[in-house]
C-alpha positions in Angstrom: 92.0 84.9 119.4 88.8 83.2 118.7 86.1 81.2 120.8 82.7 80.5 120.5 81.2 84.3 120.8 83.7 85.2 118.0 82.6 83.3 115.3 83.5 83.8 111.5 86.9 83.1 109.9 90.0 83.2 111.4 93.1 83.5 109.0 91.7 82.3 105.5 88.6 80.5 104.1 87.8 77.4 105.5 89.3 77.7 109.0 87.2 76.5 111.7 86.1 78.7 114.9 88.5 77.6 117.8 91.0 79.3 120.5 94.2 80.0 118.0 97.6 81.4 119.1 98.1 84.7 117.5 101.3 85.5 119.3 103.9 84.1 121.6 105.9 86.4 123.5 110.0 86.3 123.3 109.3 87.0 127.8 106.7 84.1 128.4 107.3 80.8 129.4 105.8 79.7 126.2 108.6 80.9 124.1 110.5 77.7 125.3 107.5 75.2 123.8 106.7 74.1 121.0 103.8 76.4 120.6 103.8 78.8 117.9 101.6 81.5 116.3 98.7 79.8 114.2 98.3 76.9 116.6 94.7 76.1 117.9 94.9 75.4 121.4 93.0 72.4 122.3 92.8 72.2 126.3 94.7 74.1 129.4 95.2 72.1 132.1 92.6 69.5 131.3 89.7 71.6 130.3 88.5 71.5 127.2 88.8 74.8 124.7 86.6 73.8 122.1 83.5 75.3 123.0 84.6 78.2 125.2 84.3 82.1 124.9 87.0 83.9 124.2 86.8 85.5 127.8 86.4 82.0 129.6 89.9 80.7 127.6 91.7 84.1 128.5 90.7 83.0 132.4 92.1 79.9 131.8 95.0 80.3 130.7 95.5 83.5 133.4 94.7 81.5 136.4 97.6 81.2 138.7 99.4 78.0 138.9 102.7 76.6 138.7 102.7 74.4 135.8 100.6 75.3 132.6 100.0 72.0 130.6 98.5 72.8 127.3 97.3 70.3 124.1 97.9 72.1 120.7 97.6 71.2 117.1 100.3 72.7 114.8 98.0 74.4 112.1 99.9 76.6 109.1 100.6 80.0 110.1 99.2 83.0 108.7 101.0 84.0 105.8 102.8 87.3 105.8 102.3 88.0 109.3 103.8 91.1 110.5 103.7 93.3 113.9 105.0 97.0 114.1 104.4 100.4 115.1 103.5 103.2 113.0 104.3 107.1 114.6 103.1 110.1 113.4 106.0 112.3 112.5 104.8 115.9 112.8 101.4 117.4 114.8 98.1 117.2 113.2 99.4 114.3 110.9 97.0 111.6 110.7 98.0 107.9 110.2 96.1 108.0 106.9 94.2 104.7 106.8 90.7 103.3 105.9 89.6 100.1 106.9 86.6 98.0 105.9 84.5 95.0 107.0 83.2 93.5 110.6 80.4 91.4 112.1 77.6 92.3 110.4 78.8 95.0 108.5 79.6 95.1 104.4 82.5 92.7 103.8 86.0 94.1 103.6 87.4 91.3 101.5 86.3 92.3 97.9 86.6 88.6 97.0 84.7 86.7 99.7 81.0 88.0 100.6 81.4 85.6 104.0 85.0 87.3 105.2 84.0 89.3 108.4 87.2 90.3 109.3 88.8 93.9 109.0 91.0 94.8 106.3 93.0 97.9 105.1 90.8 99.0 102.3 93.1 102.8 101.6 96.0 104.5 102.5 96.1 108.0 102.0 98.7 110.3 100.5 101.0 112.1 103.3 99.6 110.1 106.3 101.8 108.5 108.8 101.2 105.0 107.1 102.1 105.9 104.0 105.8 107.0 104.9 106.3 104.1 106.9 105.6 102.0 103.8 105.0 98.8 105.4 101.1 98.9 105.9 99.5 98.1 102.4 95.6 98.0 101.2 94.2 94.4 101.3 96.3 93.6 104.8 94.1 91.9 107.5 94.4 93.0 110.9 95.0 90.6 113.5 95.5 93.2 116.5 95.3 97.0 117.1 97.2 98.1 120.0 97.4 94.2 121.2 93.7 94.3 120.9 92.3 91.1 118.9 90.5 92.2 116.0 88.9 88.6 114.7 85.2 88.7 115.7 84.6 92.2 116.2 82.2 94.8 115.0 83.2 97.6 112.3 82.6 100.2 115.5 84.7 97.8 117.9 87.9 98.2 115.3 87.2 101.7 115.0 87.5 102.1 119.1 90.2 100.6 118.9 92.0 102.7 116.3 91.2 105.7 118.2 92.6 105.2 120.9 96.1 106.1 119.2 97.0 109.1 119.2 101.0 109.2 117.6 101.9 105.6 117.7 99.6 102.8 116.3 100.7 99.4 117.1 99.0 96.6 114.6 99.7 93.0 113.6 98.6 92.0 110.1 98.5 89.3 107.8 98.0 88.9 104.2 94.2 89.3 103.2 93.3 90.0 99.7 95.4 91.0 96.7 93.6 94.5 95.6 95.2 93.8 92.0 93.1 90.5 91.8 89.7 90.9 90.0 86.8 90.6 92.4 83.5 88.8 91.9 80.6 91.2 90.3 79.3 92.9 93.7 75.3 92.7 93.6 73.4 96.4 93.4 73.7 98.8 95.9 71.9 101.7 97.3 72.2 104.9 99.7 71.0 102.4 102.0 72.7 99.3 102.0 76.2 100.8 100.6 79.4 99.9 102.3 80.8 102.1 105.0 84.6 103.6 104.6 85.8 104.9 107.7 89.2 107.1 107.4 91.4 108.1 109.7 92.9 110.8 107.6 94.9 114.2 108.5 92.6 116.7 110.3 93.3 120.1 110.9 92.4 120.3 114.5 94.9 118.2 116.8 91.7 117.0 119.1 90.2 115.5 115.4 93.2 114.0 114.0 91.9 110.5 114.9 88.5 110.8 113.6 86.3 108.4 112.0 84.8 109.9 108.6 82.0 107.6 107.0 80.8 107.9 103.4 
């Protein structure tokens, strides 16, 4: 995740932009190396990654070659990182989650107005997420169905979620504590209030992953 085209906070306040490893696949050759989640990639086969876009970094990593030489900097991995899938249990059941945040949107982290990450803001009763029990309010979304959530807009996150029908694959880490006292918010009106996008149980199978914006 990351890149010059995806600025903003990566895992926690103070993180610098860059290309960050979010996952090391067990079946990949990197699993036998020292690379781990949270590491910062500095170069690939001699190509500097400090000032490249996300797409450029992916292209360099995907370029066919016999040997890949990486220079990495070990950094603390995100706290509480989890990867799992949520499945609906019956026809018409939604995942039952709300998200907030994203680039150029009201912040999803009530404790940091500069944090443009995507956060779980609400979990609805009787939804698949509540029944699964692992997803919590305050979790920071890192991936949705293998799509990175760093540096995305609110609408891009919604589009990724809408692709899920009966299975939602997600990666999350600790974000904010919903029980902690948040700084006082500035007054708002109907034109600049934050948006709450909900994936709730729908009466129609066709609409069960629809977005409702309040």
